[in-house]
N, C-alpha and C positions, 0 to 999 in steps of 0.2 A: 636951807632952801635947796642947795645943790643936791643933797641926799634925796630930797623929795622928788626932784626932777629925775634923778637917776632911777628911783623906784618906779615912777610912772613910765619911764622909757622901757624898763625891764618888763613891766606888765603888758605894755603895748606890743612889744616884740613877741612875748609868749602868746598873746591872743592872736596875733597875725599868724604865727607859726601853727597854732591849732587849727585856725580857719583854713589856711592853705593846705594843711594835711588832711582836711576833711573832718576835723573834729571841732565843733563849736560848743564849748562848755555851756553856753547859755541855753542850748537846746537839749542838754542831757536831762533825762527824766530822773526823778527820784527812784531809787531801786525799789521795785515793787514785785520782783520776781516771786512767783508762788512756788515755794519749795515745801515739801512735807516736813512737818515738825520732827525733830529728833527725839527718840526715846532716851531716857537716862542711860548713859553709857554706850549709846549707839555711835558707831563710827560713821561720819558722813561719807557719802559716795560722791565721787567727782561728778559723774554723769547726772545723778539725781539732785544733789544738793548744791554743789559748787559751780558747775558749768552754767546753770541759769543765772546765778549772781554775777559771774564773770562776764557772761554775754551781755547783760544789761548795763553793768557799771563800768566795765573795762574795755570791752571790744569796740565800742564806738571810736575810741582813740588808738587802741592797740590792736590793729587788724592788719591783714596782708597789704592793704592799700596805704595805710598811714604808718603803723608800727612806730609810734612815737617812742623815742628813746631806744629804737631798735628792738622793741619788745612786742612781739605779735602774740596776743593772748587768745586767738581764735580757736585754739585746740589745746588738748591736754599737753601735747608735746611742746607747744609754744609756751604755755604757762610754766612748764618745767624747764624750759630753755633759758637763755639769758638775753639781756638787752645790752646796751652800750655800757651800763654800769655793773654788769656781772649777773650772776645767777640770783634770781629773786626768791625762789622757793628751795629751801633745803629741808628735805623730809625729816620730821621730828624736831626741828629747830624753831622754838617759839620766837626767836629773834630774827627769823628770815626777813629779808628786805620787804617782801610783799606784805607780811603781817605788820611790820613797823609802819609802812606807808598807809595802810588802811586804818591803822589805829591813830594815824596822824602824828606819829612820833617823828622827830627830826632825822632825816637821812641826808647826808652831805650830797649836794648836787641834784637832789630830786625833791620836788614839792609833795605835799600830802596828796593822796589819791583816794577817790577820784577828785579832780580839781573843783568840780561843781559843788561838792559838799560831802560830808561824811556818810558812810554806809550806816544803815540802822544797826544797833548793837547786836541784834540776833543774827544778822548776816555776817558780821565780823566774827561772832562766836562760832558759826558754822565753819568758816574758812580756817579759823584758828584750830578747831578740833580736827579738821581734815589734815592740816599740816602736821600737827602734833602726833597724829596717828600714823604718819608715814607718807601722806600725800599720794595714796594709791590711785590708779586710774579708775 
């Protein structure tokens, strides 16, 4: 019973933090960004393929006003920068924190992202290919 009460309190504190920071996960929309399909072997472009996904799925909580976790994802420079838990994108590294989070793999001290639910598999694949190819602007 004590663990359940603690879990409920943690969830409530997180929800209040998101709302106060201007991020209400209950209002996040499912990622529906329209990005062009990638041809086999094509390297995703940040501007064309990745930025629309980040803008829709991440920026509502990780923006200049909120920057939850100290991570402002409103620009390429912000995505490549770091939050309170360190650098999230390491070019070429399939185990970069950002990729682990969107794949909903455990990362100490951070919950799966986005918190409202998983990205569609094709969106994850685009971001993975972009990071693996060097995360160019």
